[in-house]
Phi, psi and omega in degrees: 000134177233147179290142175260189184297338181270358180088001178264164180277136178236136180276124179238114181268155176255168176301324179296317179296321176296318179295323177296319177299314179296319179302317178300317179296320182290323177299320177299335180266007175093008179267158174260142181225154176213124176283128183247128181238072183289140180297127177081004180229166179291145174296153177215165177248113177277123184241136181223141172278115184293341179271349179209083190298346175286342180272095181226162177202151173250121183255140177247157170234115184224150181263133175239189180298333182253023176109187181274139179223152166273140183231143168288162179294340180267020172068037173245138180291144175261302182191161174295149181294341177290352181231066182299327180296316179294320178298317180296320177300317182292317179297316179299322178295314180294323179271014172058046173261126183260000000 
């Protein structure tokens, strides 16, 4: 929590925190996740279907002019970071988790 201009505390999340939230949602759906923090690059969440290890994806959380979004590795938006559950549902669908 950091103080804002009015002297009250405002919660400011980072991309890593958004990825951690999404990771929690994905684990609940049966996927394996690993937060990746490569030097000099944006953090990502490596997601794998444990029943089909070839089904993997790296998810990003990045801020744009219209807010924070979860992104596929091929630069397509998944969902706003404010809706980690919807993002997790979409990732689970793409990685064929029933």
